[in-house]
KOLPA-370296 format. One record per residue: residue in one letter; x negated, y negated, z negated of N, C-alpha, C, CB in turn. Coordinates in pm, whole numbers, plus 50000, padded with zeros to 5 digits. Atoms other than C-alpha are relative to their C-alpha. Glycine has a CB too. Layout:
AXYZXYZXYZXYZ...
END
This chain:
X498985007850014649314659994878500514998549808501175007250111X499714999850145649904667494485499014989749924499825015249942X500775009450046646944641694421501014986449994498694999050095X499605014149959649164615094572501244997949886500544998650182X498985002450047652164625294395499454997249826501035012150043X500435002250128650234623894043499584987349954499105007849978X500495015850011648784589494107500924991250017499014995650094X498615010650003652334574994165500715000849845501375005950133X499405005050104653274580093831499624994649884500565006349974X500025006650120653294560293539500205007049870500874991050009X500014991350125652494581093229500484989049891498395007449965X499245008850136652974552892966501204996250023499364986749955X498605001350008656054543093099500775012249985500454993650108X499224987549992657374578593135500075002449810499025014550112X499734996950128656454581892770500574991949928499125003049943X499435012050093657594547592660501595005850027499584980550064X498794999949956661064559592820500565012349925500075000250151X499164987850075661474590892593500384997149858499125013749992X499825003650123663344589592306499865015149900501474991849996X500454989150098661684610592046500865003749860498614995649957X498854998550136664284608291784501025011550034501034984449973X499174993249917666644621592032499595012750007500104994850121X501104986949969664124650392121499895010849899498464994950012X500134993150097663324659291791501065007149875499264993249965X498694997150117666904661891647500015016149971501804995050072X499814986549997667464696091500498715008249967500555003450129X501404994950014663664704391466499604998049847498954991950104X500745005550153661464703191136499414987950025498755009749932X500345014449988660064672091298500894988550010499324998850099X498735012049973663484651791298499644990949908501715004349972X500055010650117662924620891096498644994549932500755006049888X501725003150050659094623991069499514988150096498785015750031X500265011249918658674600091354500394987749980500355001950101X499705014350023658264564491251500004991750120499064994249908X499985009449883659094539591499499224991249992501074994350028X501075012750014656864513891374498675004550049499804994449841X501214994650008653814535991383500145006550139499705009349870X499964994849892654924555691699499605014549985499284992750086X500374985549997654414592491784498715004049981500315005450111X501504995250034650664595691832499434994049859498954994750126X500475001250144649964577791510500555009749896500324986549951X499174990650102652404599091317499275016750011501914999950056X500414986749999651204630891465498674999949961500185006750124X501335002550050647634618291423499894998449839499494987250068X499994998950093648164611991087500265016849909500714990249995X499684985750043649724647991019498785011250024501335004650085X501134990649957646694663491195498834996749889499474996850170X501205003050078644324643390989500295005249820499714981650022X499704994650148645934654290648499965016850022501724993949933X499954982749981645884693890784498355000149980500715008050188X501714997349981642204688990868499174993649875499344991650155X500615005650126641284667090539500245012949914500754984949938X500084992850102642774694890343499165012449985501075002249978X500784990149953641064723090527498444998949978500315001050134X501395004350005637574702190517499735000949825499804983050078X500224997750135638134697690150500005010849930500644994649948X499954989950078639094730390051498635008650002501175007250038X501384991049966636014744890229498814992549936499665001750177X501005003150057633674720790063500105001449854499674988750041X499894996350166635124726689695499475014949999501804999249927X500784983850029634444765189775498725002249997500275010250096X501204999050029631174756789867499294998549851499604992250078X500285002950148630614736889573499735008249863500924994049973X499724992950117632124758689341499015014849992501665003050003X500734989350017630044788689442498514995849990500285009450108X501385006650041626854767289433499624995749853499884987650076X500055004050152627554757789076500095011849925501164990549953X499984988450087628484791988979498865007950006501095008050026X500864996050004625564806489121498594995249948500155002650081X500765005850107623324781088927500115004949871500254987749992X500174995050147624804792188622499655011449979501024999549926X500124987150026624724826888667498135000350014501065010350117X501715000849991620944821288784499354996849859499474986950110X500715003850117620144803488471500295008649913500234987649951X499704986050101621704832688242498995008550047501595008450015X500754986249943619744858588471498474995649962500235003450195X501585004749997616154835388429499805000949857499614983650065X500305000050115615834846688064498965012449987501214999949920X501184988350004613324875988157500545012950038499325002149852X499414988149992615854903288233499665004150145501524999549963X499904995949871615514903388611499164991050085501395000350042X500705008349948613064890588862500554993550143498805006250004X499515006449876613464874689210500805009850092498784994150078X499454986849925614104910789364501255008149915498635011250017X499174991150089616244922289086500075006749933500435004450015X500494991450053614094941788932500084998749860498945001350044X499865001750131614214949188550498714997849935500675010749947X501325004250054611234928388375500225001449855499534984950042X499924999850149612554933887996499045011649969501585002449939X500624990750055610574951487753500825013549941499324993249908X499364990050088613404969587606499965015950028501374996149996X499874992449984613295000287779498705009650024500804997750061X501204997249990609435006087775499525009149888499344988550010X500604992750106607905035487542498705003549980500495009749993X501304995849980604565032987639499134996649874499464993650127X501035004050102603385020087309499985012049913500354986149916
END
């Protein structure tokens, strides 16, 4: 019986009949919804801004760490350590 009840609903008409400006009055979303774009476009844009910022921050962190590793790796490759981190300099050898 629940299938026939849900099949009879016109969800598009139901959403069109909701006054979002009135429903969002008094919340932090008040005035955010633009009538020209619609609720879906406005919320999608906000979600896109958030995801874009998160992805950008993650990529920036990865690039920054990679550049830092390369810069530190270049200064370490002057003969003081090998790939295992062992000291390869001759400064501490007294075998002469």
